[in-house]
C-alpha positions in Angstrom: -13.4 27.3 18.3 -14.3 25.4 21.2 -16.4 22.3 22.2 -20.1 22.5 21.3 -22.1 19.4 21.7 -21.7 16.0 19.9 -23.9 15.8 16.7 -25.2 13.2 14.4 -23.8 14.0 10.8 -26.7 14.5 8.5 -25.2 14.4 4.8 -26.8 17.0 2.4 -24.6 16.5 -0.9 -26.8 18.1 -3.6 -27.0 21.3 -1.2 -23.3 21.4 -0.6 -22.3 20.7 -4.2 -24.7 23.7 -5.2 -23.0 26.1 -2.8 -19.7 25.0 -4.0 -20.6 25.9 -7.5 -21.9 29.2 -6.6 -18.8 30.3 -4.9 -16.7 29.3 -7.7 -18.7 31.2 -10.1 -18.3 34.2 -7.7 -14.4 33.8 -7.5 -14.2 33.4 -11.2 -16.2 36.4 -12.2 -15.4 39.2 -9.4 -12.8 41.7 -9.9 -10.0 42.0 -7.1 -9.4 45.2 -5.3 -6.7 45.1 -2.9 -4.6 42.9 -0.9 -5.3 41.2 2.3 -3.3 38.7 4.4 -5.8 36.4 6.6 -5.8 33.3 8.4 -4.8 32.1 11.8 -6.1 28.6 12.0 -7.8 28.1 15.2 -8.3 31.1 16.9 -10.0 34.4 16.6 -7.7 37.3 16.1 -7.9 41.0 17.6 -7.6 42.8 14.2 -11.2 43.6 12.5 -12.3 43.2 9.1 -12.0 46.2 7.1 -15.1 48.6 7.1 -17.3 47.4 4.1 -15.4 44.3 3.2 -17.5 41.0 3.0 -15.3 37.7 3.0 -16.8 34.6 2.0 -14.9 31.5 3.0 -15.0 27.6 2.4 -13.7 25.7 5.1 -12.9 21.8 4.7 -11.6 20.0 7.8 -11.3 16.8 9.6 -14.7 16.1 11.3 -12.9 15.7 14.7 -12.2 19.6 14.5 -15.6 20.8 13.8 -18.3 20.4 11.0 -16.4 19.0 8.1 -17.8 21.6 5.5 -18.5 25.1 6.4 -19.1 28.4 4.6 -18.5 31.6 6.6 -19.6 35.1 5.8 -17.6 38.0 7.7 -18.5 41.9 7.2 -16.9 44.7 8.6 -19.7 47.0 9.5 -17.5 50.0 11.0 -13.9 50.4 11.7 -14.6 48.7 15.3 -17.2 46.2 14.8 -17.7 43.1 12.7 -20.1 40.2 12.5 -19.7 36.6 11.2 -21.9 33.9 10.1 -21.0 30.0 9.7 -23.3 27.6 7.6 -22.3 24.0 8.4 -23.7 21.1 6.2 -22.7 18.0 8.2 -24.7 18.2 10.4 -26.9 21.2 9.4 -26.3 24.2 11.4 -25.7 28.0 11.8 -23.1 29.7 13.9 -23.0 33.2 15.0 -20.0 35.5 16.1 -19.0 39.3 16.5 -16.0 41.2 17.6 -15.8 44.8 18.6 -12.4 46.7 18.7 -11.5 48.7 22.0 -7.9 49.4 20.5 -7.7 49.2 16.8 -4.6 51.3 15.9 -1.6 49.1 15.4 0.6 48.0 17.1 -1.5 47.6 19.9 -4.8 46.0 19.5 -7.6 45.0 21.9 -10.9 43.1 21.2 -13.8 41.6 22.8 -16.9 39.7 21.2 -18.1 36.2 21.2 -18.1 33.1 19.0 -19.9 29.6 18.5 -23.4 31.1 19.3 -25.7 28.2 17.8 -29.3 29.3 18.4 -30.2 26.5 16.0 -28.6 24.0 18.4 -29.2 25.8 21.6 -25.7 26.6 22.0 -24.8 29.5 24.3 -22.1 32.0 22.9 -18.7 31.9 24.1 -17.3 35.4 25.0 -13.6 36.2 24.9 -11.1 39.0 25.0 -7.9 39.2 23.0 -4.7 41.5 22.8 -2.4 41.8 19.8 1.0 43.3 19.1 1.0 43.9 15.6 4.3 45.1 13.3 4.8 44.9 9.6 6.0 41.3 10.0 5.3 40.0 13.4 1.9 39.4 14.7 1.8 38.0 18.6 -1.9 37.4 20.2 -3.0 36.4 23.9 -6.4 36.3 25.3 -8.8 34.1 26.9 -12.1 32.7 26.0 -15.0 31.2 28.4 -16.3 28.1 27.0 -18.9 26.4 28.7 -18.1 25.8 32.4 -14.2 26.9 32.2 -11.9 29.7 30.9 -9.3 28.6 28.4 -6.0 30.3 27.2 -5.6 31.7 23.5 -2.0 32.1 21.9 -1.3 33.0 18.3 1.8 34.1 16.4 2.2 35.0 12.5 5.1 36.1 10.5 4.3 38.2 7.2 7.1 37.6 4.9 5.2 39.9 2.4 1.7 40.3 1.0 1.7 36.9 -0.4 3.0 34.8 2.2 2.4 34.1 6.1 3.2 31.3 8.3 1.4 31.0 11.7 1.0 29.0 14.7 -1.8 29.1 17.3 -3.0 27.6 20.6 -6.0 26.9 22.8 -5.7 25.3 26.1 -8.2 22.5 26.8 -7.9 18.8 26.0 -10.4 19.0 23.4 -8.6 21.7 21.6 -5.5 21.8 19.5 -2.1 23.6 18.4 -1.9 24.3 14.9 0.8 25.3 12.4 0.0 26.5 8.8 0.6 29.1 6.1 -1.5 31.6 4.1 -1.1 32.2 0.5 -2.8 35.2 -1.4 -3.3 33.7 -4.9 -4.5 37.1 -6.1 -5.1 40.4 -4.3 -8.3 39.2 -2.9 -8.3 35.3 -3.2 -6.3 33.2 -0.6 -6.1 29.8 0.9 -4.9 28.7 4.2 -3.8 25.0 5.0 -3.1 24.0 8.5 -2.1 20.8 10.6 -4.0 20.6 13.9 -2.2 18.6 16.9 -4.8 17.5 19.5 -4.1 18.5 23.1 -5.6 15.3 24.0 -3.3 12.3 25.3 -2.9 10.8 22.0 -1.9 14.0 20.5 -3.9 13.0 17.2 -3.4 15.1 13.8 -6.1 16.5 12.0 -6.1 18.5 8.4 -7.8 21.7 7.7 -7.8 24.3 4.8 -9.9 27.4 4.2 -10.4 29.4 0.8 -11.4 33.0 1.2 -12.2 35.7 -1.2 -12.8 39.3 0.1 -15.2 41.7 -1.8 -15.1 45.4 -1.2 -18.7 46.6 -0.9 -17.9 50.1 0.4 -14.7 52.0 1.9 -14.3 53.5 5.2 -12.9 57.3 5.4 -9.5 55.9 6.3 -9.4 52.9 4.2 -9.1 54.1 0.6 -5.8 52.7 -0.7 -5.0 51.2 2.5 -3.6 47.5 2.6 -5.8 45.5 5.1 -4.9 42.8 7.6 -7.6 40.3 9.0 -7.6 37.0 10.1 -10.8 34.9 9.2 -9.7 31.5 9.2 -10.7 30.4 12.8 -12.9 27.3 13.1 -16.4 27.6 14.4 -17.8 24.8 16.5 -14.5 22.9 16.9 -14.8 20.2 19.2 
């Protein structure tokens, strides 16, 4: 989500093609369970992954944003804790993140955690804090993240028309970050895609493209989650430049 270090691209087309084939098979053969609406583009969000829910995502994005091809696995461990792992291919990297919910009952949300920890590349984690105000249709997010030697502001807004369509914008301060605008579409109850346009905060305000495809598996259910509709944003970019 923020500046890591500059990297030299190392292409591994065979490995990447294999991963895409495996994910495609999973998406086509797995049964759906219940609706989710996911996907602010650049930033972490304060709502947590549902307990027992495992989301697998494929992110394709301009290399000026981050690693152009990434896989993400995000698992809700409890109703107040989740973990995420990103796998980049150009270059080869692993990125870790976690989130803990301090307030988890809508409309008021508060969470802390870290993102962009890459032991593989000796990159330190970036801690953050975020607050959210979530209603049926409106989602407002404010927060801050400590990235390297500076603190940066986080802002986001999403509007849910229904369980299928969402529009969203977000912003992270810093010349190396961006403002984004995009939408999320739930194709089925568990499969969705989220395209977005990045507008660089730099002096040239360059435009970058981004899209993420996500499928959610329901491995187990928390005591309060049976039959509930879950809302969680997983589409932030790990290691964005």
